[in-house]
Backbone as ProteinMPNN parsed JSONL, in Angstrom:
{"seq_chain_A": "MIEFFKEEVDFVLTHAEQLEEWIAATILAEGKMMGDITFIYCQDDYLLKVNQEHLKHDFYTDIITFDYTENALISGDLFISIDRVKENAEELKIPFEHELHRVMIHGVLHLLGYKDKTKKHKTEMTTKEDFYLALKQA", "coords_chain_A": {"N_chain_A": [[71.967, 83.247, 27.192], [70.371, 82.384, 24.193], [70.036, 83.365, 20.866], [68.363, 83.487, 17.715], [68.792, 84.422, 14.402], [68.195, 85.572, 11.03], [69.748, 86.397, 7.959], [69.252, 87.739, 4.906], [68.203, 85.327, 3.861], [65.88, 82.761, 3.139], [64.638, 81.047, 5.518], [63.518, 78.878, 8.047], [63.9, 78.136, 11.331], [63.401, 75.161, 13.069], [62.125, 73.758, 16.1], [63.386, 75.408, 18.061], [63.443, 75.854, 20.879], [64.153, 73.317, 21.943], [66.651, 73.065, 20.79], [68.002, 75.167, 22.031], [68.024, 74.21, 24.687], [69.558, 71.891, 24.345], [72.044, 72.961, 23.489], [72.701, 74.522, 25.721], [72.918, 72.462, 27.616], [75.106, 71.102, 26.578], [77.162, 72.99, 26.936], [77.159, 73.182, 29.722], [77.849, 70.514, 30.345], [80.457, 70.546, 29.557], [81.589, 71.901, 31.57], [81.312, 74.642, 31.678], [79.791, 77.97, 31.605], [76.716, 79.375, 30.412], [76.708, 82.079, 28.268], [75.999, 84.78, 26.166], [74.825, 83.726, 23.128], [74.615, 83.937, 19.689], [73.04, 82.839, 16.818], [73.337, 83.245, 13.416], [71.723, 82.825, 10.542], [72.387, 82.514, 7.131], [73.0, 83.179, 3.591], [75.273, 81.775, 1.133], [76.739, 83.91, -0.222], [76.538, 86.064, 1.543], [77.923, 85.072, 3.813], [80.398, 84.659, 2.656], [81.236, 87.302, 2.231], [81.503, 88.132, 4.905], [83.567, 86.417, 5.634], [85.629, 87.325, 3.944], [85.89, 90.051, 4.715], [86.337, 90.029, 7.53], [88.06, 87.897, 8.172], [89.829, 87.76, 6.151], [89.757, 85.743, 4.256], [89.115, 84.136, 1.19], [86.931, 82.332, 0.443], [84.173, 80.003, 0.352], [82.339, 78.846, 3.193], [80.872, 76.75, 5.762], [80.398, 77.664, 8.327], [81.193, 80.432, 10.416], [82.737, 81.419, 13.307], [82.599, 83.761, 15.802], [84.249, 84.429, 18.616], [83.493, 85.407, 21.817], [84.015, 84.659, 24.34], [84.619, 84.81, 27.823], [86.691, 83.787, 30.267], [85.006, 81.279, 31.895], [82.563, 81.829, 30.832], [80.616, 81.336, 28.201], [80.321, 82.794, 25.102], [79.303, 84.146, 21.934], [79.114, 84.858, 18.357], [77.645, 83.068, 15.792], [77.826, 82.467, 12.496], [76.056, 80.924, 9.974], [76.0, 79.306, 6.905], [73.251, 78.538, 5.122], [73.083, 77.581, 2.549], [75.53, 76.149, 2.227], [75.188, 74.195, 4.212], [72.982, 72.797, 3.203], [74.099, 71.799, 0.81], [76.221, 70.242, 1.835], [74.738, 68.317, 3.265], [73.365, 67.05, 1.168], [75.559, 65.968, -0.284], [76.61, 64.234, 1.64], [74.491, 62.611, 1.942], [72.591, 62.788, 4.018], [70.015, 63.869, 6.353], [69.013, 67.309, 6.07], [68.51, 68.709, 8.507], [70.016, 67.252, 10.379], [72.649, 67.748, 9.522], [72.671, 70.527, 9.83], [72.462, 70.74, 12.633], [74.849, 69.505, 13.332], [76.693, 71.378, 12.351], [75.988, 73.572, 13.912], [76.64, 72.662, 16.537], [79.303, 72.277, 16.173], [80.259, 74.913, 15.936], [79.658, 75.8, 18.535], [81.359, 74.149, 19.984], [83.796, 75.221, 19.166], [83.605, 77.665, 20.538], [83.869, 76.651, 23.04], [86.495, 76.088, 23.118], [87.633, 74.108, 21.556], [89.614, 73.033, 18.81], [90.278, 72.744, 15.218], [92.338, 72.531, 13.375], [94.516, 70.803, 13.077], [95.127, 67.307, 12.285], [94.788, 65.68, 14.542], [93.308, 67.394, 16.226], [91.017, 67.74, 14.61], [89.976, 65.156, 14.655], [89.344, 64.906, 17.381], [87.433, 66.952, 17.553], [85.412, 65.991, 15.823], [84.696, 63.667, 17.197], [83.612, 64.792, 19.535], [81.483, 66.248, 18.382], [79.917, 64.122, 17.387], [79.308, 62.837, 19.808], [77.762, 64.79, 21.218], [75.703, 65.198, 19.381], [74.501, 62.697, 19.465], [73.528, 62.74, 22.099], [71.608, 64.726, 21.864], [69.709, 63.471, 20.333], [68.892, 61.451, 21.946]], "CA_chain_A": [[70.821, 83.401, 26.332], [70.614, 82.045, 22.795], [69.129, 84.023, 19.927], [68.458, 83.008, 16.342], [68.451, 85.44, 13.41], [68.52, 85.226, 9.649], [70.166, 87.522, 7.122], [69.185, 87.528, 3.459], [67.938, 83.927, 3.528], [64.535, 82.287, 3.449], [64.903, 79.877, 6.353], [62.78, 78.831, 9.308], [64.467, 77.187, 12.275], [62.393, 74.405, 13.805], [62.496, 73.224, 17.421], [64.366, 76.321, 18.657], [63.56, 75.654, 22.33], [64.916, 72.099, 22.182], [68.038, 73.353, 20.417], [68.56, 75.981, 23.118], [68.276, 73.312, 25.819], [70.665, 71.013, 23.957], [73.283, 73.737, 23.494], [72.985, 74.854, 27.12], [73.362, 71.222, 28.27], [76.46, 70.845, 26.072], [78.066, 73.927, 27.608], [77.234, 72.74, 31.116], [78.583, 69.249, 30.381], [81.867, 70.873, 29.372], [82.034, 72.609, 32.765], [81.298, 76.083, 31.426], [78.507, 78.649, 31.835], [76.094, 79.972, 29.236], [76.676, 83.521, 28.104], [75.125, 85.152, 25.052], [75.194, 83.102, 21.857], [73.717, 84.306, 18.606], [73.172, 82.126, 15.552], [72.858, 84.042, 12.29], [71.618, 81.979, 9.365], [72.527, 83.365, 5.959], [73.325, 82.443, 2.38], [76.704, 81.708, 0.807], [77.37, 85.19, -0.559], [76.608, 86.863, 2.772], [78.997, 84.543, 4.652], [81.652, 84.912, 1.945], [81.616, 88.686, 2.543], [81.981, 88.124, 6.297], [84.856, 85.732, 5.607], [86.595, 88.217, 3.295], [86.081, 91.289, 5.467], [86.81, 89.862, 8.907], [89.116, 86.888, 8.306], [90.694, 87.889, 4.968], [89.7, 84.48, 3.518], [88.279, 84.296, -0.002], [86.308, 81.053, 0.104], [82.913, 79.686, 1.021], [82.437, 77.965, 4.359], [79.548, 76.514, 6.34], [80.242, 78.405, 9.582], [82.245, 81.291, 10.968], [82.466, 81.623, 14.722], [83.263, 84.876, 16.484], [84.296, 84.003, 20.012], [83.554, 86.478, 22.812], [84.074, 83.974, 25.625], [85.497, 85.334, 28.873], [86.857, 82.76, 31.299], [84.111, 80.135, 31.704], [81.294, 82.325, 30.306], [80.666, 81.066, 26.767], [79.561, 83.761, 24.303], [79.814, 84.338, 20.585], [78.227, 84.944, 17.212], [77.91, 81.98, 14.862], [77.215, 82.686, 11.187], [75.939, 79.632, 9.303], [75.478, 79.363, 5.543], [72.234, 77.528, 4.841], [73.454, 76.989, 1.26], [76.59, 75.152, 2.457], [74.612, 73.1, 4.993], [72.177, 72.008, 2.262], [75.005, 71.087, -0.094], [76.899, 69.202, 2.632], [73.765, 67.251, 3.558], [73.142, 66.307, -0.075], [76.768, 65.197, -0.581], [76.752, 63.173, 2.645], [73.246, 61.835, 1.917], [71.997, 62.826, 5.357], [68.997, 64.914, 6.432], [69.456, 68.687, 6.254], [68.466, 69.082, 9.923], [71.152, 66.61, 11.061], [73.85, 68.497, 9.169], [72.556, 71.836, 10.476], [72.775, 70.575, 14.054], [76.288, 69.235, 13.423], [77.403, 72.644, 12.158], [75.714, 74.399, 15.088], [77.415, 72.197, 17.698], [80.697, 72.529, 15.805], [80.548, 76.29, 16.345], [79.635, 75.863, 20.008], [82.599, 73.513, 20.442], [84.853, 76.228, 19.005], [83.485, 78.596, 21.663], [84.333, 75.925, 24.229], [87.949, 75.985, 23.057], [88.102, 73.037, 20.673], [90.19, 73.479, 17.536], [90.184, 71.735, 14.157], [93.347, 72.827, 12.356], [95.379, 69.642, 12.868], [94.404, 66.038, 12.167], [94.433, 65.266, 15.902], [92.224, 68.27, 16.682], [89.822, 67.423, 13.817], [89.448, 63.892, 15.181], [88.734, 65.224, 18.673], [86.234, 67.757, 17.28], [84.402, 65.092, 15.259], [84.249, 62.804, 18.293], [82.733, 65.615, 20.383], [80.261, 66.508, 17.616], [79.129, 62.88, 17.386], [78.849, 62.607, 21.175], [76.671, 65.705, 21.563], [74.574, 64.914, 18.486], [73.827, 61.5, 20.003], [72.798, 63.175, 23.289], [70.444, 65.49, 21.416], [68.735, 62.538, 19.775], [68.487, 60.47, 22.976]], "C_chain_A": [[71.231, 83.092, 24.89], [69.566, 82.741, 21.938], [69.409, 83.49, 18.531], [67.969, 84.11, 15.407], [68.722, 84.892, 12.019], [68.825, 86.496, 8.891], [70.108, 87.087, 5.663], [68.979, 86.064, 3.071], [66.518, 83.578, 3.955], [64.691, 80.971, 4.207], [64.1, 79.995, 7.64], [63.405, 77.745, 10.18], [63.339, 76.485, 13.02], [62.974, 73.924, 15.13], [63.529, 74.088, 18.144], [64.533, 76.088, 20.158], [64.385, 74.418, 22.664], [66.394, 72.307, 21.844], [68.719, 74.203, 21.485], [68.925, 75.102, 24.312], [69.476, 72.415, 25.549], [72.007, 71.746, 24.02], [73.675, 74.113, 24.921], [73.509, 73.627, 27.866], [74.785, 70.862, 27.836], [77.471, 71.719, 26.81], [78.24, 73.534, 29.069], [78.054, 71.459, 31.257], [80.087, 69.461, 30.22], [82.412, 71.708, 30.538], [82.077, 74.117, 32.619], [79.912, 76.655, 31.702], [78.031, 79.323, 30.552], [76.154, 81.49, 29.307], [75.661, 83.852, 27.031], [75.66, 84.535, 23.759], [74.135, 83.472, 20.834], [74.06, 83.481, 17.371], [72.568, 83.018, 14.476], [72.901, 83.138, 11.063], [71.595, 82.873, 8.138], [72.778, 82.514, 4.725], [74.819, 82.553, 2.11], [77.353, 83.068, 0.611], [77.521, 86.093, 0.662], [77.791, 86.397, 3.634], [80.361, 84.715, 3.981], [82.139, 86.329, 2.238], [82.152, 88.799, 3.969], [83.381, 87.518, 6.343], [85.942, 86.63, 5.016], [86.918, 89.425, 4.172], [86.734, 91.086, 6.831], [87.981, 88.894, 9.052], [90.113, 86.923, 7.146], [90.816, 86.56, 4.218], [88.74, 84.662, 2.347], [87.719, 82.949, -0.444], [85.019, 80.876, 0.894], [83.18, 78.741, 2.188], [81.037, 77.777, 4.932], [79.32, 77.322, 7.608], [81.458, 79.283, 9.849], [81.819, 81.614, 12.389], [83.284, 82.796, 15.241], [83.126, 84.628, 17.975], [84.471, 85.208, 20.939], [83.622, 85.913, 24.23], [85.052, 84.664, 26.563], [85.508, 84.331, 30.009], [85.918, 81.592, 30.998], [82.748, 80.535, 31.136], [81.341, 82.288, 28.773], [79.734, 82.003, 26.0], [80.164, 83.853, 22.912], [78.711, 84.488, 19.571], [78.638, 83.846, 16.236], [77.119, 82.217, 13.582], [77.216, 81.365, 10.433], [75.32, 79.833, 7.928], [74.505, 78.205, 5.326], [72.54, 76.84, 3.512], [74.491, 75.884, 1.434], [76.034, 73.948, 3.211], [73.786, 72.191, 4.082], [73.069, 71.171, 1.355], [75.737, 69.959, 0.635], [75.973, 68.021, 2.88], [73.502, 66.4, 2.315], [74.341, 65.417, -0.398], [76.929, 64.013, 0.365], [75.547, 62.239, 2.7], [72.652, 61.658, 3.327], [70.928, 63.919, 5.382], [69.608, 66.301, 6.694], [69.548, 69.048, 7.734], [69.636, 68.476, 10.705], [72.446, 67.388, 10.776], [73.828, 69.884, 9.799], [72.95, 71.734, 11.948], [74.262, 70.267, 14.257], [77.076, 70.535, 13.302], [77.198, 73.555, 13.375], [76.585, 73.965, 16.27], [78.907, 72.357, 17.433], [81.104, 73.94, 16.24], [80.583, 76.456, 17.849], [80.912, 75.244, 20.571], [83.791, 74.439, 20.251], [84.806, 77.231, 20.157], [84.002, 77.968, 22.953], [85.844, 75.674, 24.201], [88.489, 74.881, 22.183], [88.55, 73.609, 19.335], [90.024, 72.379, 16.496], [91.202, 71.97, 13.039], [94.277, 71.64, 12.079], [94.52, 68.38, 12.776], [93.924, 65.557, 13.539], [93.248, 66.082, 16.426], [90.922, 67.994, 15.926], [89.157, 66.151, 14.326], [88.737, 64.128, 16.503], [87.428, 66.0, 18.478], [85.108, 66.863, 16.757], [83.839, 64.162, 16.327], [83.282, 63.552, 19.202], [81.415, 65.932, 19.674], [79.34, 65.283, 17.675], [78.531, 62.608, 18.764], [77.642, 63.49, 21.501], [75.465, 65.573, 20.635], [73.786, 63.702, 18.985], [73.025, 61.868, 21.252], [71.536, 63.928, 22.916], [69.336, 64.55, 20.959], [68.208, 61.547, 20.812], [67.203, 60.863, 23.666]], "O_chain_A": [[72.303, 83.492, 24.436], [68.373, 82.713, 22.239], [70.529, 83.097, 18.207], [66.884, 84.661, 15.588], [69.396, 83.874, 11.857], [68.233, 87.545, 9.147], [70.828, 86.18, 5.244], [69.52, 85.61, 2.063], [66.026, 84.037, 4.986], [64.857, 79.912, 3.602], [64.013, 81.065, 8.243], [63.43, 76.574, 9.803], [62.431, 77.133, 13.54], [64.181, 73.713, 15.249], [64.448, 73.56, 18.771], [65.657, 76.121, 20.66], [65.225, 74.457, 23.563], [67.275, 71.788, 22.529], [69.887, 73.979, 21.806], [70.009, 75.237, 24.879], [70.313, 72.206, 26.427], [72.987, 71.214, 24.541], [74.848, 74.032, 25.286], [74.441, 73.739, 28.662], [75.576, 70.372, 28.642], [78.512, 71.235, 27.253], [79.356, 73.554, 29.59], [78.858, 71.332, 32.18], [80.889, 68.655, 30.689], [83.554, 72.165, 30.499], [82.796, 74.796, 33.352], [78.974, 75.914, 31.998], [78.826, 79.775, 29.728], [75.708, 82.101, 30.278], [74.578, 83.267, 26.993], [76.794, 84.789, 23.354], [72.934, 83.343, 21.073], [75.21, 83.43, 16.937], [71.438, 83.487, 14.603], [73.971, 82.74, 10.604], [70.874, 83.871, 8.102], [72.772, 81.285, 4.795], [75.533, 83.314, 2.763], [78.394, 83.354, 1.202], [78.518, 86.803, 0.797], [78.565, 87.217, 4.127], [81.369, 84.898, 4.665], [83.33, 86.536, 2.469], [83.145, 89.487, 4.208], [84.272, 88.043, 7.011], [87.055, 86.684, 5.54], [88.084, 89.777, 4.348], [87.584, 91.876, 7.241], [88.805, 89.05, 9.953], [91.115, 86.208, 7.156], [91.852, 86.279, 3.616], [87.679, 85.269, 2.494], [87.99, 82.48, -1.549], [84.803, 81.495, 1.935], [84.12, 77.948, 2.167], [80.126, 78.547, 4.628], [78.178, 77.638, 7.94], [82.593, 78.917, 9.545], [80.686, 82.028, 12.637], [84.51, 82.814, 15.128], [82.023, 84.619, 18.521], [85.463, 85.931, 20.857], [83.321, 86.609, 25.199], [86.153, 85.05, 26.171], [84.481, 84.058, 30.631], [86.031, 80.976, 29.938], [81.872, 79.686, 30.975], [82.015, 83.1, 28.138], [78.522, 82.008, 26.216], [81.367, 83.666, 22.726], [77.535, 84.279, 19.866], [79.813, 83.705, 15.896], [75.889, 82.173, 13.587], [78.269, 80.748, 10.27], [74.26, 80.445, 7.792], [74.897, 77.038, 5.347], [72.284, 75.645, 3.362], [74.352, 74.805, 0.858], [76.367, 72.808, 2.89], [73.875, 70.967, 4.173], [72.825, 69.981, 1.155], [75.856, 68.851, 0.111], [76.37, 66.867, 2.726], [73.425, 65.174, 2.401], [74.17, 64.248, -0.745], [77.333, 62.926, -0.049], [75.559, 61.223, 3.395], [72.277, 60.564, 3.749], [70.932, 64.802, 4.525], [70.58, 66.44, 7.436], [70.544, 69.624, 8.172], [70.184, 69.123, 11.597], [73.235, 67.649, 11.685], [74.863, 70.369, 10.256], [73.703, 72.572, 12.444], [74.864, 70.713, 15.234], [78.016, 70.767, 14.062], [78.131, 74.228, 13.814], [77.197, 74.804, 16.93], [79.687, 72.55, 18.365], [82.163, 74.133, 16.838], [81.435, 77.167, 18.382], [81.482, 75.762, 21.532], [84.704, 74.449, 21.077], [85.848, 77.608, 20.694], [84.504, 78.659, 23.84], [86.403, 75.116, 25.145], [89.706, 74.729, 22.077], [87.947, 74.542, 18.804], [89.68, 71.243, 16.821], [90.942, 71.637, 11.883], [94.77, 71.491, 10.961], [93.344, 68.385, 13.139], [92.796, 65.085, 13.681], [92.306, 65.532, 16.997], [89.845, 68.01, 16.522], [87.932, 66.074, 14.419], [87.644, 63.606, 16.722], [86.437, 65.736, 19.159], [83.969, 66.976, 17.211], [82.636, 63.902, 16.355], [82.25, 63.009, 19.596], [80.352, 65.89, 20.292], [78.15, 65.394, 17.971], [77.377, 62.194, 18.872], [76.625, 63.004, 21.997], [74.331, 65.809, 21.053], [72.556, 63.686, 18.931], [71.928, 61.343, 21.44], [70.507, 63.787, 23.576], [68.156, 64.82, 21.183], [67.197, 60.882, 20.583], [66.734, 60.147, 24.55]]}, "name": "protein", "num_of_chains": 1, "seq": "MIEFFKEEVDFVLTHAEQLEEWIAATILAEGKMMGDITFIYCQDDYLLKVNQEHLKHDFYTDIITFDYTENALISGDLFISIDRVKENAEELKIPFEHELHRVMIHGVLHLLGYKDKTKKHKTEMTTKEDFYLALKQA"}
């Protein structure tokens, strides 16, 4: 089950049902099963506090993923800063919704076990993001 919440941000998610189907299809395509996934949309300051309190990091980020996956059952909480997504989209000169979906699938890929700390892992993550974004648009 996928749920969408917002914390301290004025944001309305569009096409939630299609996004749920897309995320479920991604998880299935990776050979895993859907557990409980929660997306929490927030602003920069809210996510900075989460980053400081839970990860001991003192910087802004677009997403923090808390992974509760057990075996093949994919579950987790994904906190997404709408402020960062907007800024990223402006810098990249792409639509906000496209960048939001990229960040969302990025978090799901983390739940699926993909990493992005090394150059090799970042390349693999970007390739997977692009692949699943293209499937969503098809």
